Every structure is written in C-alpha cells, then in structure tokens.
C-alpha positions in Angstrom: 13.0 -20.9 49.5 15.1 -20.6 46.0 14.0 -24.4 45.4 10.4 -23.4 46.2 10.4 -20.6 43.8 12.2 -22.7 40.9 9.6 -25.5 41.7 6.8 -22.9 41.1 8.3 -21.8 37.9 8.5 -25.3 36.7 5.1 -26.5 37.8 3.5 -23.4 36.6 1.5 -23.2 39.7 0.5 -19.4 39.4 2.1 -16.2 41.3 1.1 -17.5 44.8 4.6 -19.2 45.4 6.6 -16.2 44.4 4.5 -13.6 46.1 4.7 -15.8 49.3 8.5 -16.0 48.8 9.0 -12.4 48.1 6.6 -11.5 51.2 8.7 -13.7 53.5 11.9 -12.2 52.6 11.1 -9.2 54.6 11.7 -5.5 53.8 14.1 -5.2 50.6 15.8 -1.9 49.6 13.2 0.6 48.8 14.4 0.8 45.0 17.4 0.6 43.3 19.1 2.0 40.2 18.1 0.9 36.5 21.6 0.8 35.0 21.4 -3.1 34.5 18.0 -3.1 32.8 18.0 -4.7 29.5 16.7 -3.0 26.6 13.3 -3.7 24.7 15.0 -5.4 21.7 17.0 -7.8 24.0 13.9 -8.8 25.9 12.2 -9.5 22.7 14.7 -12.2 22.2 13.7 -13.9 25.6 10.8 -16.2 26.7 7.9 -15.1 28.9 9.5 -17.3 31.5 13.0 -15.8 31.3 11.5 -12.4 31.5 9.6 -13.2 34.5 12.8 -14.5 36.3 14.5 -11.4 35.4 11.7 -9.6 37.5 11.9 -11.8 40.2 15.6 -11.4 40.4 15.2 -7.6 40.4 12.9 -7.8 43.2 15.3 -9.9 45.1 17.9 -7.6 44.5 16.0 -4.5 45.8 15.5 -3.0 42.3 11.7 -2.7 42.6 11.3 -0.2 39.7 13.4 -2.5 37.4 11.0 -5.4 38.6 8.0 -3.6 37.5 9.4 -2.9 34.3 10.2 -6.5 33.6 6.9 -7.8 34.5 5.0 -5.0 32.5 7.1 -6.1 29.3 5.5 -9.8 29.7 2.1 -8.1 29.1 3.6 -6.4 26.2 5.2 -9.1 24.5 3.3 -12.2 25.5 -0.3 -10.4 25.9 -3.2 -12.7 27.2 -0.6 -15.4 28.1 -0.6 -17.1 31.8 2.8 -15.5 32.3 1.3 -12.1 31.4 -1.4 -12.6 34.0 1.4 -13.5 36.5 3.4 -10.7 35.6 0.4 -8.4 36.0 -0.1 -8.8 39.8 3.5 -8.8 40.3 3.9 -5.6 38.5 1.4 -4.1 40.9 3.6 -5.8 44.0 6.7 -4.2 42.4 5.2 -0.7 42.1 3.9 -0.9 45.8 7.4 -1.7 47.1 8.7 1.2 45.0 6.3 3.5 46.5 4.9 4.1 43.0 1.4 4.1 44.5 -0.6 5.6 41.6 1.2 2.9 39.2 0.5 0.2 41.8 -3.2 0.9 41.9 -3.5 1.1 38.0 -1.8 -2.4 37.7 -3.8 -3.9 40.6 -7.2 -2.4 39.1 -6.2 -3.6 35.7 -5.8 -7.2 37.0 -9.2 -7.0 38.8 -10.7 -5.9 35.4 -9.1 -8.9 33.5 -9.1 -11.6 36.0 -11.9 -10.7 38.5 -12.5 -14.6 39.5 -8.6 -15.4 39.7 -7.1 -16.7 43.0 -5.1 -13.8 43.1 -7.9 -11.2 42.7 -8.0 -10.8 46.6 -4.6 -9.8 46.8 -4.9 -7.5 43.8 -7.7 -5.9 45.8 -5.6 -5.7 48.9 -2.9 -3.9 46.9 -5.3 -1.5 45.5 -6.4 -0.7 49.2 -2.8 -0.5 50.4 -1.9 2.0 47.5 -4.2 4.4 49.6 -3.6 3.4 52.8 0.2 3.6 52.9 0.0 7.2 51.9 -1.8 8.0 55.3 1.2 9.4 57.0 -0.1 11.8 59.5 -3.5 13.5 60.7 -2.6 16.8 59.0 -3.1 15.6 55.5 -6.3 15.8 53.4 -8.5 13.0 54.5 -9.5 11.9 51.1 -7.2 9.3 50.9 -8.3 7.8 54.1 -12.0 7.7 52.8 -10.4 5.8 49.8 -8.5 3.6 51.7 -11.5 2.8 53.8 -13.6 2.0 50.7 -10.9 -0.3 49.4 -10.2 -2.2 52.4 -14.1 -2.6 52.7 -14.0 -4.4 49.5 -11.3 -6.8 50.5 -13.3 -7.4 53.7 -16.8 -7.8 51.8 -15.8 -9.5 48.5 -13.1 -11.9 49.9 -14.2 -12.7 53.4 -12.5 -16.2 53.3 -9.2 -15.0 51.9 -5.7 -14.4 53.8 -6.1 -10.7 53.5 -9.5 -10.3 54.9 -8.0 -10.1 58.6 -5.4 -7.6 57.7 -7.9 -5.6 55.9 -10.2 -5.5 59.0 -7.1 -4.4 61.1 -6.1 -1.5 58.9 -9.7 -0.6 58.4 -10.0 0.0 62.0 -6.8 2.0 62.0 -8.1 4.1 59.0 -11.3 4.9 60.7 -9.4 5.9 64.0 -7.4 8.2 61.8 -10.6 10.0 60.6 -11.7 10.4 64.1 -8.5 11.8 65.1 -8.7 14.5 62.3 -12.0 15.4 63.9 -10.5 15.8 67.2 -7.8 17.7 65.8 -9.7 20.4 64.3 -12.2 20.5 67.4 -9.2 21.0 69.9 -8.0 23.7 67.4 -11.5 25.6 67.9 -11.8 25.0 71.3 -8.3 26.6 72.2 -9.6 29.7 70.3 -12.7 29.8 72.1 -14.9 29.0 69.0 -17.0 26.7 71.3 -19.7 25.9 68.9 -17.5 25.0 66.0 -15.5 22.7 68.5 -18.7 21.2 69.8 -19.7 20.2 66.2 -16.6 18.3 65.7 -16.7 16.5 69.0 -20.3 15.5 68.2 -19.2 14.0 65.0 -16.9 11.9 67.1 -19.4 10.8 69.4 -22.0 10.1 66.7 -20.1 8.7 63.8 -16.7 7.1 65.4 -18.2 5.8 68.6 -16.0 2.6 68.3 -12.5 4.4 67.9 -10.2 5.4 70.8 -11.2 9.1 70.8 -14.7 8.7 72.0 -13.9 9.3 75.8 -11.9 12.7 75.1 -14.7 13.7 72.7 -17.3 13.4 75.4 -15.2 15.6 77.9 -14.4 18.1 75.2 -18.4 18.3 74.9 -18.5 18.9 78.3 -16.0 21.7 78.3 -17.7 23.2 75.0 -21.3 23.1 76.5 -20.1 24.6 79.8 -18.4 27.5 78.0 -21.6 28.0 75.8 -23.9 28.0 78.8 -25.7 24.7 77.7 -25.8 23.0 81.0 -27.9 20.3 80.4 -26.0 19.2 77.3 -22.9 19.3 79.4 -24.3 17.3 82.0 -25.7 14.6 79.9 -22.2 14.5 78.2 -20.7 13.6 81.5 -23.4 11.3 82.2 -22.5 9.2 79.1 -19.0 9.6 79.9 -19.4 8.0 83.3 -21.5 5.4 81.9 -18.8 4.0 79.5 -15.7 5.5 80.8 -15.9 5.9 84.3 -12.3 4.7 85.2 -10.6 7.2 82.7 -9.2 10.6 83.6 -11.6 12.3 81.0 -14.5 11.3 83.3 -12.4 12.5 86.3 -11.9 15.7 84.8 -15.5 16.1 83.4 -16.8 15.3 87.1 -14.5 18.1 88.5 -15.8 20.7 85.9 -19.5 19.9 86.4 -19.3 19.7 90.0 -17.4 23.0 90.3 -20.6 24.7 88.8 -22.7 23.0 91.2 -23.9 20.3 88.7 -23.7 16.6 88.3 -23.2 14.2 85.5 -26.9 13.2 84.7 -29.0 13.0 81.8 -31.1 16.3 81.4 -33.1 18.1 79.1 -34.2 16.8 75.6 -31.2 17.1 73.3 -29.2 14.7 71.1 -27.2 13.6 74.0 -30.2 12.9 76.1 -31.5 10.5 73.2 -28.1 8.8 72.9 -28.1 8.3 76.8 -31.7 7.0 76.9 -30.7 4.4 74.1 -27.4 3.5 75.8 -29.4 2.9 79.0 -31.5 0.6 77.0 -28.5 -1.1 75.5 -29.1 -0.1 72.1 -26.0 2.1 71.7 -22.5 1.4 72.7 
C-alpha cells in the first residue's frame, strides 16, 4: 500500500488513491498530540508535495488534528494549486477522524463550493453528511441533527447516484429515518404510560402516516389500539387492529392487539369513517404499504 501511495504522489493522479489507502487502513487512533507539529515558518520552506506528505504521515500515525493542520497549510501557502485542492478534501477527512465535525463540514462545504464538478465532490458531500450523521448517538437528543443528516444524505443519493458512496448513503438514510420514528415512539410511550392517551395517539399516528417503512410501524399500530380503546374510540381501535393484522399478522403486536379487542367483544376490522379507515381502504386496493 505504501508503494501505491508513492505512485499516486508521483503520478499526480488526485486524492482518490490516498483516500482509498487511508480508509483501507481501518480505524486509526482517534487523535494524537500535536507536539511534533512544524511551525508555519518551517512549512514555508517546504513544497506543497512535502506538506501533503506530512499530512498523510500524520494520518497514518493517528494524529488527525496535525494532519488537518498540514492539509490546511497547503491551501494557505499554495492557494489555487492542485495540491491545495487535494489538501482541502483530505483536511475534511482528517477533521472527521478527529471528530471535529463542524470543521469537517466546513472543509467539505468549501470543497463543494470551489470544485463542484471534481471527481471527489461526491466524497465531499458524503463527508458533509457524515458530519451530521455521526453525531446521532441516541434517541434522547434533539433531532435537528437527524433532519440535517437526512437532507445531506439525500443530496449524495440524488446528486451522485452512480458514485461509490450512494449505496452507503442510502443505508445510512434508512437508519436515520428509522431513528426519527424511534423518537416519535419514545415520546408516544411516555404519554401512554402517563395516561395521556390523546397525546400518545398523535405520536403513534405520525409513525403510521410518515414512517410506515420503518421497523416501528407494527408497534405504533398496536399502541394506537391501546390508546383508542382507552379513549373509547372503538372504531379507530378496531381499524388499527385490522391494518396490523393485514400487514403484521404473524407478530406479537398483532396477537396483543387481537387479545385487547376481543376482550372488549370487538374484532380487528375496518369500521367507521376515520383516518385509519381511509388507510385501510387504500391498503386493500394496494395503494398503501
């Protein structure tokens, strides 16, 4: 791999070989100390290639913060050069490895602004998306980052569909989407446990209507059965059970809902004229999944 990196430098074939090498090395140390960082005066005596090599060496040594510094210095000392272009995308990568997500996002966005048609533009957009996605650590946090991650991941998928990053972006998009549904479920359960049935039903309805492709839909329908039975909205409860039976008959959620309904002398069937009944009619016609 070392020979491959040296060949890439000599041939001037862009950053892709270096990026591929660094990614293939696996997880390096999160960040190192900066005691060996050269002063700006020393760097001014070096060529752009030499500074770039210092950045690569720092990355391989697990000193991501130093690497970001060196890659940034290329842009300062050799602006508008090919090496500055390469250094900028590598700076975004180095910042991300250092978990300096704001800085990574800024570098990636600057790359997209300066070089929107570059071969590494797709990777820059993917790094920008990761700068949001990798901060989604649990469902208890504010979901603004999740929405931003979804938007940035969608940009990768739609603007660079043929890139090697599109498939990974799709996977992360689905996971982030599921994350939002999980947050709605968490809030809904909170209300349900405290007997705030109307508030709980509103949250579970959001999951059924807006997040029906996630892993939480079956539970959301069951919780709607629970909530509506507690509210005395029997037709809505029956219809939620019917939809649950149509799509998820083999699940424990359906079995639990069936027991709740039949315990009240009811059956899981479409009843009345409500939002769930409309969904059920569409479902039977194959227009809603």
